C-alpha positions in Angstrom: 79.1 -55.3 -56.8 80.0 -51.7 -55.7 79.0 -50.5 -52.3 75.4 -49.1 -52.0 75.0 -45.4 -52.8 73.7 -44.2 -49.5 72.4 -40.7 -50.2 70.9 -38.4 -47.6 67.2 -39.2 -47.0 67.6 -42.8 -48.3 67.5 -46.0 -46.3 70.9 -46.7 -45.0 70.4 -49.4 -42.3 67.8 -51.7 -40.7 67.6 -53.5 -37.5 65.3 -55.9 -35.7 63.9 -55.3 -32.3 63.3 -58.8 -31.1 62.0 -60.5 -27.9 64.4 -63.4 -28.5 67.7 -62.5 -30.0 69.2 -66.0 -30.0 66.2 -67.4 -31.8 66.3 -64.6 -34.3 70.0 -65.1 -35.0 69.4 -68.8 -35.6 66.5 -68.2 -37.9 68.1 -65.6 -40.1 71.4 -67.4 -40.2 69.7 -70.5 -41.6 67.5 -68.4 -43.9 70.0 -66.0 -45.4 73.4 -67.3 -44.4 74.2 -64.5 -42.0 77.1 -64.4 -39.5 77.2 -62.2 -36.4 79.3 -60.0 -34.3 78.1 -59.0 -30.9 78.9 -55.5 -29.6 80.2 -54.7 -26.2 77.4 -55.0 -23.6 78.3 -51.8 -21.7 79.0 -49.7 -24.7 76.4 -50.9 -27.2 74.0 -53.0 -25.1 75.0 -56.2 -26.9 73.9 -55.0 -30.3 74.3 -57.7 -32.9 75.6 -56.9 -36.4 74.6 -59.3 -39.1 76.8 -59.8 -42.1 76.5 -61.6 -45.4 79.8 -62.8 -46.9 81.6 -60.4 -44.5 79.5 -57.3 -45.4 77.3 -55.8 -42.7 73.6 -55.9 -43.8 71.5 -55.6 -40.7 71.3 -55.4 -36.9 69.5 -57.3 -34.1 68.8 -56.2 -30.6 66.6 -56.8 -27.5 64.4 -54.0 -26.2 66.5 -51.6 -24.0 65.9 -51.7 -20.3 62.9 -49.7 -19.4 61.7 -49.5 -23.0 58.0 -50.3 -23.6 57.6 -53.7 -25.1 55.9 -53.5 -28.5 55.7 -56.2 -31.1 58.9 -57.5 -32.7 59.6 -55.4 -35.7 62.2 -54.3 -38.3 63.1 -50.6 -38.2 64.3 -48.8 -41.4 66.9 -46.0 -40.8 67.1 -43.1 -43.2 70.4 -41.3 -43.7 70.9 -37.7 -42.4 74.0 -35.5 -42.4 72.6 -33.5 -39.5 70.3 -35.4 -37.2 69.3 -32.4 -35.1 68.2 -30.5 -38.2 66.3 -33.5 -39.4 64.6 -33.9 -36.0 63.4 -30.3 -36.1 62.0 -30.8 -39.7 60.3 -34.0 -38.5 58.4 -32.0 -35.9 57.5 -29.2 -38.2 56.3 -31.6 -40.9 53.8 -33.4 -38.7 56.0 -36.2 -37.3 56.6 -37.2 -33.7 59.7 -38.3 -31.7 59.8 -41.8 -30.2 63.5 -41.9 -29.3 65.2 -38.5 -29.1 68.6 -38.1 -30.8 71.3 -39.9 -29.0 74.9 -40.8 -29.5 76.2 -44.3 -30.3 79.8 -44.2 -29.2 82.3 -44.1 -32.1 79.6 -45.1 -34.6 77.1 -42.2 -35.1 73.9 -40.7 -33.9 70.4 -42.1 -34.1 66.8 -41.2 -33.4 63.4 -42.9 -34.0 60.3 -40.9 -35.2 56.9 -41.5 -36.7 55.9 -39.8 -40.0 52.7 -37.9 -40.6 50.8 -41.1 -41.2 52.1 -42.8 -38.0 54.7 -45.1 -39.5 57.8 -45.5 -37.3 61.3 -45.1 -38.8 64.8 -44.3 -37.7 67.3 -41.7 -38.7 71.0 -42.3 -38.7 73.9 -39.8 -38.8 77.1 -41.7 -39.6 80.4 -41.3 -37.9 82.1 -44.7 -38.0 79.2 -46.9 -39.1 78.2 -45.9 -42.6 75.4 -48.4 -43.1 74.7 -51.3 -45.5 77.8 -52.6 -47.3 75.8 -54.9 -49.6 72.3 -54.5 -51.2 70.3 -56.2 -53.9 72.2 -59.4 -53.5 71.0 -62.6 -51.9 70.8 -62.2 -48.1 71.0 -58.4 -48.3 68.2 -55.8 -48.4 66.5 -55.4 -51.8 63.9 -52.7 -51.3 62.1 -50.6 -48.6 58.6 -49.1 -48.6 56.1 -47.4 -46.4 52.6 -48.9 -46.2 50.6 -46.0 -45.1 47.0 -45.1 -44.3 47.7 -41.4 -45.1 49.4 -41.4 -48.6 49.2 -37.6 -49.2 50.4 -36.5 -45.8 53.1 -39.2 -45.8 54.4 -38.2 -49.2 54.5 -34.5 -48.2 56.2 -35.4 -44.9 59.2 -37.3 -46.5 59.6 -34.5 -49.1 59.7 -31.8 -46.4 61.4 -33.6 -43.5 63.9 -35.8 -45.4 64.3 -33.9 -48.6 62.9 -36.6 -50.8 62.6 -35.9 -54.5 59.8 -38.2 -55.5 58.2 -39.7 -58.6 54.6 -40.8 -58.8 54.3 -44.2 -60.4 50.5 -44.4 -60.1 47.8 -42.1 -58.6 44.5 -43.9 -58.9 42.0 -44.9 -56.3 43.0 -48.5 -57.0 46.8 -48.0 -56.7 48.8 -45.1 -55.4 52.6 -45.4 -55.3 55.5 -43.0 -55.3 59.2 -43.5 -55.1 62.2 -41.7 -53.7 64.2 -41.1 -56.9 63.3 -42.4 -60.3 64.4 -45.1 -62.7 67.6 -46.8 -61.6 68.0 -44.2 -58.8 64.9 -45.3 -56.9 65.7 -45.9 -53.3 62.4 -46.5 -51.5 58.6 -46.4 -52.0 55.4 -45.1 -50.5 52.3 -47.2 -51.0 48.7 -46.2 -50.2 47.7 -49.3 -48.1 44.6 -47.7 -46.6 42.4 -50.4 -48.3 44.8 -53.2 -47.4 45.9 -52.8 -43.8 43.8 -54.9 -41.4 42.0 -53.0 -38.7 44.3 -52.1 -35.8 47.5 -52.5 -37.9 49.2 -49.1 -38.1 51.2 -47.6 -41.1 54.6 -49.1 -41.2 57.9 -49.6 -43.1 58.7 -52.9 -44.7 62.1 -54.4 -45.7 62.3 -56.7 -48.7 65.2 -59.2 -48.6 66.9 -60.4 -51.8 66.8 -64.1 -52.4 67.8 -66.5 -55.2 64.5 -68.3 -55.0 61.4 -67.0 -53.2 59.7 -70.4 -53.3 62.7 -72.2 -51.7 63.2 -69.5 -49.1 59.5 -69.6 -48.1 59.7 -73.3 -47.8 62.8 -73.0 -45.6 61.3 -70.2 -43.5 58.2 -72.2 -42.8 60.2 -75.1 -41.7 62.1 -72.8 -39.3 58.9 -71.5 -37.7 57.9 -68.5 -39.9 54.3 -67.8 -40.9 53.4 -67.0 -44.5 51.1 -64.0 -44.9 51.3 -63.7 -48.7 52.5 -66.8 -50.7 55.0 -66.3 -53.5 53.5 -64.2 -56.3 55.0 -62.9 -59.6 55.1 -59.1 -60.0 56.7 -56.8 -62.6 59.6 -56.4 -60.2 60.2 -60.1 -59.3 58.7 -62.9 -57.3 57.7 -61.8 -53.9 56.3 -63.1 -50.6 55.4 -61.8 -47.2 56.1 -63.5 -43.9 56.5 -63.1 -40.2 59.5 -64.6 -38.4 59.1 -67.0 -35.5 58.5 -64.2 -33.0 56.2 -62.2 -35.3 58.4 -59.6 -37.1 57.1 -58.8 -40.6 59.4 -59.0 -43.6 59.2 -59.7 -47.3 61.2 -61.5 -49.9 62.1 -60.5 -53.4 63.6 -62.7 -56.1 64.5 -60.3 -58.9 63.1 -60.9 -62.3 65.8 -62.1 -64.7 66.7 -59.5 -67.4 
């Protein structure tokens, strides 16, 4: 398949902040067939790049020294051609800065923000590292979406701060959902999860991973120490499931519906 079309504002990378890098590496290698390259400790803090069939698909890292220890979680990064400009738009659109723009030697620039609904996300300005090299194939990212308690403010935020051109799929009290792009050009979604999120769980981004069989992958994940939150279920877009990995990081699976 051709390389992903990583347009400005769209998801371009994801990485896992994990309390146990080695356990995470073993888990995802067994689950998705990932291989790893560990970056220079002094230059990149031992950042681990995960690849599927030789194509980079994700990163793994331990919390940085002095960083507050939150729950293990996947972070979705949105592409920007000018990180400083994006950072200013984030502030003016109701977002907040968690990690100020910083250089990653030879690779690019990054920052981490929260949107107007409180969901954390990253922004990446590429220099050497361009992002995913494989998507919508087994072991690679399949879809990204924000589960938010503040649908209207979040939608306006991504339109203003990241330049999203959105399409509303549904706008009823029972189901509100909008996408970045439309049709075959959809890149991400925003879901009104205000009625679904448990008390105390903030708005957040979710990564769906492409698999050949959701049921088989859930069975394997459980054997490897994962916890199933939503068992496999058929949807108009494929068979899906939600899990947490052995240290508690949330992720989802998507087995695409056959044409």
